[in-house]
PyMOL Python script that loads the backbone (N, CA, C, O; Angstrom):
from pymol import cmd

cmd.read_pdbstr("""\
ATOM      1  N   MET A   1       0.691  -1.427   0.268  1.00  0.00           N
ATOM      2  CA  MET A   1       0.128  -0.267  -0.362  1.00  0.00           C
ATOM      3  C   MET A   1       0.890   1.204  -0.011  1.00  0.00           C
ATOM      4  O   MET A   1       1.665   1.327   0.937  1.00  0.00           O
ATOM      5  N   ALA A   2       0.526   2.318  -0.958  1.00  0.00           N
ATOM      6  CA  ALA A   2       1.065   2.675  -0.694  1.00  0.00           C
ATOM      7  C   ALA A   2       2.102   4.203   0.512  1.00  0.00           C
ATOM      8  O   ALA A   2       1.341   5.135   0.250  1.00  0.00           O
ATOM      9  N   SER A   3       2.711   4.559   1.055  1.00  0.00           N
ATOM     10  CA  SER A   3       2.774   5.391   2.050  1.00  0.00           C
ATOM     11  C   SER A   3       1.779   6.995   1.977  1.00  0.00           C
ATOM     12  O   SER A   3       1.127   7.463   2.910  1.00  0.00           O
ATOM     13  N   TRP A   4       1.953   7.664   0.390  1.00  0.00           N
ATOM     14  CA  TRP A   4       0.741   8.227   0.848  1.00  0.00           C
ATOM     15  C   TRP A   4      -0.666   8.747   1.780  1.00  0.00           C
ATOM     16  O   TRP A   4      -1.040   9.584   2.603  1.00  0.00           O
ATOM     17  N   LEU A   5      -1.312   7.035   0.603  1.00  0.00           N
ATOM     18  CA  LEU A   5      -2.926   6.202   1.465  1.00  0.00           C
ATOM     19  C   LEU A   5      -3.324   6.510   2.653  1.00  0.00           C
ATOM     20  O   LEU A   5      -4.531   6.723   2.767  1.00  0.00           O
ATOM     21  N   GLU A   6      -2.560   6.614   3.738  1.00  0.00           N
ATOM     22  CA  GLU A   6      -2.150   6.826   4.287  1.00  0.00           C
ATOM     23  C   GLU A   6      -2.495   7.482   6.009  1.00  0.00           C
ATOM     24  O   GLU A   6      -1.565   7.531   6.815  1.00  0.00           O
ATOM     25  N   PRO A   7      -3.628   7.856   6.323  1.00  0.00           N
ATOM     26  CA  PRO A   7      -3.799   8.744   8.140  1.00  0.00           C
ATOM     27  C   PRO A   7      -2.853   8.877   7.984  1.00  0.00           C
ATOM     28  O   PRO A   7      -2.235   8.025   7.347  1.00  0.00           O
ATOM     29  N   ARG A   8      -1.976  10.436   8.658  1.00  0.00           N
ATOM     30  CA  ARG A   8      -1.573  10.597   9.063  1.00  0.00           C
ATOM     31  C   ARG A   8      -2.096  11.555  10.511  1.00  0.00           C
ATOM     32  O   ARG A   8      -3.156  12.167  10.642  1.00  0.00           O
ATOM     33  N   PRO A   9      -0.809  11.413  11.616  1.00  0.00           N
ATOM     34  CA  PRO A   9      -2.058  12.544  12.419  1.00  0.00           C
ATOM     35  C   PRO A   9      -1.936  13.103  12.235  1.00  0.00           C
ATOM     36  O   PRO A   9      -1.898  12.211  11.388  1.00  0.00           O
ATOM     37  N   ILE A  10      -1.694  14.267  11.914  1.00  0.00           N
ATOM     38  CA  ILE A  10      -2.289  15.641  11.910  1.00  0.00           C
ATOM     39  C   ILE A  10      -3.503  15.444  10.837  1.00  0.00           C
ATOM     40  O   ILE A  10      -4.137  16.464  10.566  1.00  0.00           O
ATOM     41  N   ASP A  11      -3.806  14.474  10.331  1.00  0.00           N
ATOM     42  CA  ASP A  11      -4.368  14.415   9.451  1.00  0.00           C
ATOM     43  C   ASP A  11      -6.510  13.605  10.450  1.00  0.00           C
ATOM     44  O   ASP A  11      -7.738  13.650  10.366  1.00  0.00           O
ATOM     45  N   LEU A  12      -5.747  13.238  10.938  1.00  0.00           N
ATOM     46  CA  LEU A  12      -6.929  12.603  11.967  1.00  0.00           C
ATOM     47  C   LEU A  12      -7.255  13.809  13.310  1.00  0.00           C
ATOM     48  O   LEU A  12      -8.050  14.269  14.130  1.00  0.00           O
ATOM     49  N   GLU A  13      -6.108  13.825  12.802  1.00  0.00           N
ATOM     50  CA  GLU A  13      -6.043  16.167  14.267  1.00  0.00           C
ATOM     51  C   GLU A  13      -7.166  16.644  13.487  1.00  0.00           C
ATOM     52  O   GLU A  13      -8.239  16.971  13.995  1.00  0.00           O
ATOM     53  N   MET A  14      -6.887  16.686  12.132  1.00  0.00           N
ATOM     54  CA  MET A  14      -7.915  18.378  11.481  1.00  0.00           C
ATOM     55  C   MET A  14      -9.382  17.573  11.413  1.00  0.00           C
ATOM     56  O   MET A  14     -10.465  18.150  11.323  1.00  0.00           O
ATOM     57  N   SER A  15      -9.291  16.858  11.444  1.00  0.00           N
ATOM     58  CA  SER A  15     -10.987  15.826  10.540  1.00  0.00           C
ATOM     59  C   SER A  15     -11.678  15.949  12.332  1.00  0.00           C
ATOM     60  O   SER A  15     -12.817  16.334  12.598  1.00  0.00           O
ATOM     61  N   GLU A  16     -10.588  15.492  13.386  1.00  0.00           N
ATOM     62  CA  GLU A  16     -12.562  15.511  15.037  1.00  0.00           C
ATOM     63  C   GLU A  16     -11.992  17.377  14.991  1.00  0.00           C
ATOM     64  O   GLU A  16     -12.627  18.306  15.489  1.00  0.00           O
ATOM     65  N   HIS A  17     -11.256  17.438  14.583  1.00  0.00           N
ATOM     66  CA  HIS A  17     -10.434  18.989  15.087  1.00  0.00           C
ATOM     67  C   HIS A  17     -12.210  19.959  14.483  1.00  0.00           C
ATOM     68  O   HIS A  17     -13.061  20.706  14.966  1.00  0.00           O
ATOM     69  N   GLY A  18     -11.819  19.121  12.900  1.00  0.00           N
ATOM     70  CA  GLY A  18     -13.526  20.406  12.275  1.00  0.00           C
ATOM     71  C   GLY A  18     -15.274  19.109  12.242  1.00  0.00           C
ATOM     72  O   GLY A  18     -16.367  19.285  11.703  1.00  0.00           O
ATOM     73  N   PHE A  19     -14.840  18.165  12.914  1.00  0.00           N
ATOM     74  CA  PHE A  19     -15.877  17.522  13.180  1.00  0.00           C
ATOM     75  C   PHE A  19     -16.668  17.745  14.582  1.00  0.00           C
ATOM     76  O   PHE A  19     -17.836  17.404  14.771  1.00  0.00           O
ATOM     77  N   LEU A  20     -15.394  18.698  16.012  1.00  0.00           N
ATOM     78  CA  LEU A  20     -15.928  18.954  16.882  1.00  0.00           C
ATOM     79  C   LEU A  20     -17.035  20.659  15.649  1.00  0.00           C
ATOM     80  O   LEU A  20     -18.166  20.803  15.184  1.00  0.00           O
ATOM     81  N   ALA A  21     -15.722  21.490  15.692  1.00  0.00           N
ATOM     82  CA  ALA A  21     -16.650  22.479  15.112  1.00  0.00           C
ATOM     83  C   ALA A  21     -17.508  22.378  14.799  1.00  0.00           C
ATOM     84  O   ALA A  21     -18.341  22.950  15.503  1.00  0.00           O
ATOM     85  N   ALA A  22     -18.183  21.470  13.304  1.00  0.00           N
ATOM     86  CA  ALA A  22     -19.665  21.041  13.261  1.00  0.00           C
ATOM     87  C   ALA A  22     -20.280  21.219  13.620  1.00  0.00           C
ATOM     88  O   ALA A  22     -21.190  21.973  13.277  1.00  0.00           O
ATOM     89  N   MET A  23     -20.050  20.210  15.169  1.00  0.00           N
ATOM     90  CA  MET A  23     -21.041  20.556  16.181  1.00  0.00           C
ATOM     91  C   MET A  23     -21.492  20.955  17.119  1.00  0.00           C
ATOM     92  O   MET A  23     -22.591  20.661  17.589  1.00  0.00           O
ATOM     93  N   LEU A  24     -20.516  21.866  17.635  1.00  0.00           N
ATOM     94  CA  LEU A  24     -20.147  23.318  18.591  1.00  0.00           C
ATOM     95  C   LEU A  24     -21.229  24.315  17.613  1.00  0.00           C
ATOM     96  O   LEU A  24     -22.118  24.957  18.173  1.00  0.00           O
ATOM     97  N   ALA A  25     -21.093  24.351  16.500  1.00  0.00           N
ATOM     98  CA  ALA A  25     -22.194  25.248  15.472  1.00  0.00           C
ATOM     99  C   ALA A  25     -23.716  24.291  15.654  1.00  0.00           C
ATOM    100  O   ALA A  25     -24.733  24.891  16.003  1.00  0.00           O
ATOM    101  N   VAL A  26     -23.772  22.353  15.310  1.00  0.00           N
ATOM    102  CA  VAL A  26     -24.960  22.836  15.632  1.00  0.00           C
ATOM    103  C   VAL A  26     -25.488  22.769  16.691  1.00  0.00           C
ATOM    104  O   VAL A  26     -26.677  23.065  16.806  1.00  0.00           O
ATOM    105  N   VAL A  27     -24.881  22.440  17.537  1.00  0.00           N
ATOM    106  CA  VAL A  27     -25.491  22.022  19.207  1.00  0.00           C
ATOM    107  C   VAL A  27     -26.149  24.468  19.797  1.00  0.00           C
ATOM    108  O   VAL A  27     -26.962  24.910  20.609  1.00  0.00           O
ATOM    109  N   GLY A  28     -24.800  25.438  18.393  1.00  0.00           N
ATOM    110  CA  GLY A  28     -25.061  26.589  19.161  1.00  0.00           C
ATOM    111  C   GLY A  28     -26.216  27.043  17.926  1.00  0.00           C
ATOM    112  O   GLY A  28     -26.565  28.224  17.905  1.00  0.00           O
ATOM    113  N   CYS A  29     -26.794  26.074  16.905  1.00  0.00           N
ATOM    114  CA  CYS A  29     -28.067  26.963  16.417  1.00  0.00           C
ATOM    115  C   CYS A  29     -29.424  25.325  17.133  1.00  0.00           C
ATOM    116  O   CYS A  29     -30.652  25.404  17.093  1.00  0.00           O
ATOM    117  N   GLU A  30     -29.033  24.731  17.396  1.00  0.00           N
ATOM    118  CA  GLU A  30     -30.365  24.131  18.978  1.00  0.00           C
ATOM    119  C   GLU A  30     -30.501  24.906  19.410  1.00  0.00           C
ATOM    120  O   GLU A  30     -31.460  25.531  18.957  1.00  0.00           O
ATOM    121  N   VAL A  31     -29.714  25.627  20.673  1.00  0.00           N
ATOM    122  CA  VAL A  31     -29.880  26.501  21.448  1.00  0.00           C
ATOM    123  C   VAL A  31     -30.817  27.278  20.670  1.00  0.00           C
ATOM    124  O   VAL A  31     -32.014  27.000  20.607  1.00  0.00           O
ATOM    125  N   MET A  32     -30.049  28.656  19.833  1.00  0.00           N
ATOM    126  CA  MET A  32     -31.268  29.683  19.447  1.00  0.00           C
ATOM    127  C   MET A  32     -32.223  28.923  18.918  1.00  0.00           C
ATOM    128  O   MET A  32     -33.233  29.625  18.871  1.00  0.00           O
ATOM    129  N   VAL A  33     -32.428  27.932  18.523  1.00  0.00           N
ATOM    130  CA  VAL A  33     -33.796  27.746  18.204  1.00  0.00           C
ATOM    131  C   VAL A  33     -35.273  27.548  18.556  1.00  0.00           C
ATOM    132  O   VAL A  33     -36.440  27.517  18.165  1.00  0.00           O
ATOM    133  N   LEU A  34     -34.031  27.389  20.007  1.00  0.00           N
ATOM    134  CA  LEU A  34     -35.301  26.441  20.804  1.00  0.00           C
ATOM    135  C   LEU A  34     -35.453  27.306  21.640  1.00  0.00           C
ATOM    136  O   LEU A  34     -36.391  27.174  22.427  1.00  0.00           O
ATOM    137  N   GLY A  35     -34.345  28.781  21.760  1.00  0.00           N
ATOM    138  CA  GLY A  35     -34.046  30.430  22.566  1.00  0.00           C
ATOM    139  C   GLY A  35     -35.734  30.808  22.027  1.00  0.00           C
ATOM    140  O   GLY A  35     -36.626  30.910  22.868  1.00  0.00           O
ATOM    141  N   LEU A  36     -35.998  30.985  20.601  1.00  0.00           N
ATOM    142  CA  LEU A  36     -36.208  31.772  19.682  1.00  0.00           C
ATOM    143  C   LEU A  36     -37.466  31.369  20.288  1.00  0.00           C
ATOM    144  O   LEU A  36     -37.996  32.260  20.951  1.00  0.00           O
ATOM    145  N   VAL A  37     -38.438  29.618  20.205  1.00  0.00           N
ATOM    146  CA  VAL A  37     -39.575  29.528  21.092  1.00  0.00           C
ATOM    147  C   VAL A  37     -39.614  29.985  22.292  1.00  0.00           C
ATOM    148  O   VAL A  37     -40.104  31.058  22.645  1.00  0.00           O
ATOM    149  N   LEU A  38     -38.989  29.013  23.090  1.00  0.00           N
ATOM    150  CA  LEU A  38     -38.978  29.414  23.724  1.00  0.00           C
ATOM    151  C   LEU A  38     -39.466  30.793  24.492  1.00  0.00           C
ATOM    152  O   LEU A  38     -40.035  30.867  25.581  1.00  0.00           O
ATOM    153  N   GLY A  39     -39.101  31.792  23.664  1.00  0.00           N
ATOM    154  CA  GLY A  39     -39.338  33.074  23.319  1.00  0.00           C
ATOM    155  C   GLY A  39     -40.235  33.539  22.986  1.00  0.00           C
ATOM    156  O   GLY A  39     -40.429  34.740  23.174  1.00  0.00           O
ATOM    157  N   TYR A  40     -40.843  32.991  22.556  1.00  0.00           N
ATOM    158  CA  TYR A  40     -41.661  33.443  21.440  1.00  0.00           C
ATOM    159  C   TYR A  40     -43.217  32.793  22.163  1.00  0.00           C
ATOM    160  O   TYR A  40     -44.235  33.395  22.506  1.00  0.00           O
ATOM    161  N   PHE A  41     -43.027  32.005  22.185  1.00  0.00           N
ATOM    162  CA  PHE A  41     -44.158  31.013  23.721  1.00  0.00           C
ATOM    163  C   PHE A  41     -44.538  31.871  24.595  1.00  0.00           C
ATOM    164  O   PHE A  41     -45.766  31.929  24.650  1.00  0.00           O
ATOM    165  N   THR A  42     -43.720  32.944  25.692  1.00  0.00           N
ATOM    166  CA  THR A  42     -42.862  33.713  26.431  1.00  0.00           C
ATOM    167  C   THR A  42     -44.026  35.055  26.019  1.00  0.00           C
ATOM    168  O   THR A  42     -45.071  35.484  26.508  1.00  0.00           O
ATOM    169  N   TYR A  43     -43.128  35.403  24.803  1.00  0.00           N
ATOM    170  CA  TYR A  43     -44.446  36.669  24.962  1.00  0.00           C
ATOM    171  C   TYR A  43     -45.963  36.091  24.754  1.00  0.00           C
ATOM    172  O   TYR A  43     -46.750  36.643  25.523  1.00  0.00           O
ATOM    173  N   ARG A  44     -46.926  34.526  23.388  1.00  0.00           N
ATOM    174  CA  ARG A  44     -47.857  34.736  23.841  1.00  0.00           C
ATOM    175  C   ARG A  44     -48.153  34.310  24.838  1.00  0.00           C
ATOM    176  O   ARG A  44     -49.322  34.198  25.207  1.00  0.00           O
ATOM    177  N   ILE A  45     -46.933  33.902  25.644  1.00  0.00           N
ATOM    178  CA  ILE A  45     -48.994  33.616  27.098  1.00  0.00           C
ATOM    179  C   ILE A  45     -48.872  35.402  27.833  1.00  0.00           C
ATOM    180  O   ILE A  45     -49.976  35.933  27.951  1.00  0.00           O
ATOM    181  N   SER A  46     -47.724  36.222  28.268  1.00  0.00           N
ATOM    182  CA  SER A  46     -48.154  37.940  28.559  1.00  0.00           C
ATOM    183  C   SER A  46     -49.305  37.803  27.518  1.00  0.00           C
ATOM    184  O   SER A  46     -50.471  37.465  27.723  1.00  0.00           O
ATOM    185  N   ARG A  47     -48.518  38.249  26.012  1.00  0.00           N
ATOM    186  CA  ARG A  47     -49.585  38.845  25.287  1.00  0.00           C
ATOM    187  C   ARG A  47     -51.385  38.021  26.266  1.00  0.00           C
ATOM    188  O   ARG A  47     -51.997  38.744  27.052  1.00  0.00           O
ATOM    189  N   ILE A  48     -51.744  36.960  26.056  1.00  0.00           N
ATOM    190  CA  ILE A  48     -52.585  36.623  27.097  1.00  0.00           C
ATOM    191  C   ILE A  48     -53.568  37.175  28.090  1.00  0.00           C
ATOM    192  O   ILE A  48     -54.682  37.663  28.284  1.00  0.00           O
ATOM    193  N   LEU A  49     -52.077  36.656  28.739  1.00  0.00           N
ATOM    194  CA  LEU A  49     -53.056  36.979  30.074  1.00  0.00           C
ATOM    195  C   LEU A  49     -53.175  38.671  30.733  1.00  0.00           C
ATOM    196  O   LEU A  49     -53.771  39.034  31.747  1.00  0.00           O
ATOM    197  N   GLU A  50     -52.424  39.453  29.804  1.00  0.00           N
ATOM    198  CA  GLU A  50     -52.491  40.722  29.457  1.00  0.00           C
ATOM    199  C   GLU A  50     -54.230  41.197  28.816  1.00  0.00           C
ATOM    200  O   GLU A  50     -54.730  42.303  29.023  1.00  0.00           O
ATOM    201  N   ARG A  51     -55.306  39.414  27.584  1.00  0.00           N
ATOM    202  CA  ARG A  51     -55.511  40.106  27.407  1.00  0.00           C
ATOM    203  C   ARG A  51     -57.127  39.833  28.408  1.00  0.00           C
ATOM    204  O   ARG A  51     -58.264  40.237  28.161  1.00  0.00           O
ATOM    205  N   ALA A  52     -56.578  38.947  29.628  1.00  0.00           N
ATOM    206  CA  ALA A  52     -57.256  38.760  30.612  1.00  0.00           C
ATOM    207  C   ALA A  52     -57.370  39.372  31.853  1.00  0.00           C
ATOM    208  O   ALA A  52     -58.219  39.247  32.736  1.00  0.00           O
ATOM    209  N   GLU A  53     -55.753  40.477  31.720  1.00  0.00           N
ATOM    210  CA  GLU A  53     -56.676  41.522  33.147  1.00  0.00           C
ATOM    211  C   GLU A  53     -56.783  42.432  32.544  1.00  0.00           C
ATOM    212  O   GLU A  53     -56.243  43.416  33.050  1.00  0.00           O
ATOM    213  N   GLY A  54     -57.379  42.624  31.403  1.00  0.00           N
ATOM    214  CA  GLY A  54     -57.868  44.517  30.920  1.00  0.00           C
ATOM    215  C   GLY A  54     -59.162  43.212  30.733  1.00  0.00           C
ATOM    216  O   GLY A  54     -59.835  43.827  29.906  1.00  0.00           O
ATOM    217  N   VAL A  55     -59.821  42.079  30.902  1.00  0.00           N
ATOM    218  CA  VAL A  55     -61.659  41.624  30.794  1.00  0.00           C
ATOM    219  C   VAL A  55     -61.773  41.569  32.229  1.00  0.00           C
ATOM    220  O   VAL A  55     -62.881  41.711  32.746  1.00  0.00           O
ATOM    221  N   GLY A  56     -60.659  41.363  32.983  1.00  0.00           N
ATOM    222  CA  GLY A  56     -61.158  41.170  35.040  1.00  0.00           C
ATOM    223  C   GLY A  56     -61.196  42.972  34.438  1.00  0.00           C
ATOM    224  O   GLY A  56     -62.219  43.519  34.027  1.00  0.00           O
ATOM    225  N   ALA A  57     -60.271  43.417  34.499  1.00  0.00           N
ATOM    226  CA  ALA A  57     -61.182  45.320  35.180  1.00  0.00           C
ATOM    227  C   ALA A  57     -61.723  45.607  33.898  1.00  0.00           C
ATOM    228  O   ALA A  57     -61.946  46.784  34.180  1.00  0.00           O
ATOM    229  N   ALA A  58     -62.120  45.515  32.724  1.00  0.00           N
ATOM    230  CA  ALA A  58     -63.898  45.891  32.890  1.00  0.00           C
ATOM    231  C   ALA A  58     -64.602  45.040  32.637  1.00  0.00           C
ATOM    232  O   ALA A  58     -65.611  45.118  31.936  1.00  0.00           O
ATOM    233  N   THR A  59     -64.041  43.810  33.334  1.00  0.00           N
ATOM    234  CA  THR A  59     -65.397  43.335  34.421  1.00  0.00           C
ATOM    235  C   THR A  59     -65.797  43.699  35.565  1.00  0.00           C
ATOM    236  O   THR A  59     -66.864  43.987  36.107  1.00  0.00           O
ATOM    237  N   PHE A  60     -64.851  43.634  35.791  1.00  0.00           N
ATOM    238  CA  PHE A  60     -64.966  44.876  37.757  1.00  0.00           C
ATOM    239  C   PHE A  60     -65.418  45.952  37.332  1.00  0.00           C
ATOM    240  O   PHE A  60     -66.644  45.898  37.421  1.00  0.00           O
ATOM    241  N   LEU A  61     -65.008  47.137  36.816  1.00  0.00           N
ATOM    242  CA  LEU A  61     -65.656  48.273  36.280  1.00  0.00           C
ATOM    243  C   LEU A  61     -66.651  48.257  35.557  1.00  0.00           C
ATOM    244  O   LEU A  61     -66.889  49.394  35.149  1.00  0.00           O
ATOM    245  N   GLU A  62     -67.611  47.242  35.067  1.00  0.00           N
ATOM    246  CA  GLU A  62     -68.929  46.725  34.583  1.00  0.00           C
ATOM    247  C   GLU A  62     -69.760  46.841  35.816  1.00  0.00           C
ATOM    248  O   GLU A  62     -70.685  47.643  35.946  1.00  0.00           O
ATOM    249  N   VAL A  63     -69.290  45.829  36.870  1.00  0.00           N
ATOM    250  CA  VAL A  63     -69.713  45.093  38.288  1.00  0.00           C
ATOM    251  C   VAL A  63     -70.023  46.352  39.684  1.00  0.00           C
ATOM    252  O   VAL A  63     -70.723  46.557  40.676  1.00  0.00           O
ATOM    253  N   ARG A  64     -69.173  46.791  39.044  1.00  0.00           N
ATOM    254  CA  ARG A  64     -69.187  48.478  40.198  1.00  0.00           C
ATOM    255  C   ARG A  64     -69.666  49.540  39.646  1.00  0.00           C
ATOM    256  O   ARG A  64     -69.742  50.671  40.125  1.00  0.00           O
ATOM    257  N   LYS A  65     -70.193  48.926  37.987  1.00  0.00           N
ATOM    258  CA  LYS A  65     -70.789  50.631  38.046  1.00  0.00           C
ATOM    259  C   LYS A  65     -72.811  50.190  37.909  1.00  0.00           C
ATOM    260  O   LYS A  65     -73.715  51.006  37.729  1.00  0.00           O
ATOM    261  N   ALA A  66     -72.938  48.638  38.079  1.00  0.00           N
ATOM    262  CA  ALA A  66     -74.284  48.368  37.967  1.00  0.00           C
ATOM    263  C   ALA A  66     -74.601  48.431  39.119  1.00  0.00           C
ATOM    264  O   ALA A  66     -75.792  48.370  39.423  1.00  0.00           O
ATOM    265  N   LEU A  67     -73.491  48.590  40.188  1.00  0.00           N
ATOM    266  CA  LEU A  67     -73.781  48.342  41.472  1.00  0.00           C
ATOM    267  C   LEU A  67     -73.986  49.798  41.810  1.00  0.00           C
ATOM    268  O   LEU A  67     -74.309  49.851  42.996  1.00  0.00           O
ATOM    269  N   GLY A  68     -73.942  50.872  41.332  1.00  0.00           N
ATOM    270  CA  GLY A  68     -73.201  51.516  41.947  1.00  0.00           C
ATOM    271  C   GLY A  68     -74.324  52.686  41.182  1.00  0.00           C
ATOM    272  O   GLY A  68     -74.113  53.891  41.041  1.00  0.00           O
ATOM    273  N   GLN A  69     -75.249  52.105  40.862  1.00  0.00           N
ATOM    274  CA  GLN A  69     -77.365  52.764  40.087  1.00  0.00           C
ATOM    275  C   GLN A  69     -78.158  51.499  40.821  1.00  0.00           C
ATOM    276  O   GLN A  69     -79.342  51.169  40.738  1.00  0.00           O
ATOM    277  N   LEU A  70     -77.119  50.949  41.530  1.00  0.00           N
ATOM    278  CA  LEU A  70     -78.530  50.047  42.330  1.00  0.00           C
ATOM    279  C   LEU A  70     -78.811  50.984  43.814  1.00  0.00           C
ATOM    280  O   LEU A  70     -79.623  50.474  44.585  1.00  0.00           O
ATOM    281  N   ARG A  71     -78.132  52.419  44.276  1.00  0.00           N
ATOM    282  CA  ARG A  71     -78.683  52.785  44.932  1.00  0.00           C
ATOM    283  C   ARG A  71     -79.064  54.119  45.320  1.00  0.00           C
ATOM    284  O   ARG A  71     -79.837  54.291  46.263  1.00  0.00           O
TER     285      ARG A  71
END
""", "prot")
cmd.dss("prot")
cmd.show_as("cartoon", "prot")
cmd.util.cbc("prot")
cmd.orient("prot")
């Protein structure tokens, strides 16, 4: 077998380095996507809670107005 076909230790180290760099990039992308998804869900939940709070406040004011008219 020709000696130039055999992998040298430096080639294996560079291949491992490239693989680790690629995996780090993949993990970074996964973390970024999960962060965006969790941020979106947090935003949507906060908007829903604000609307529920607004409905509760409006109901309270209507009840207070209705009770005030009974006096």
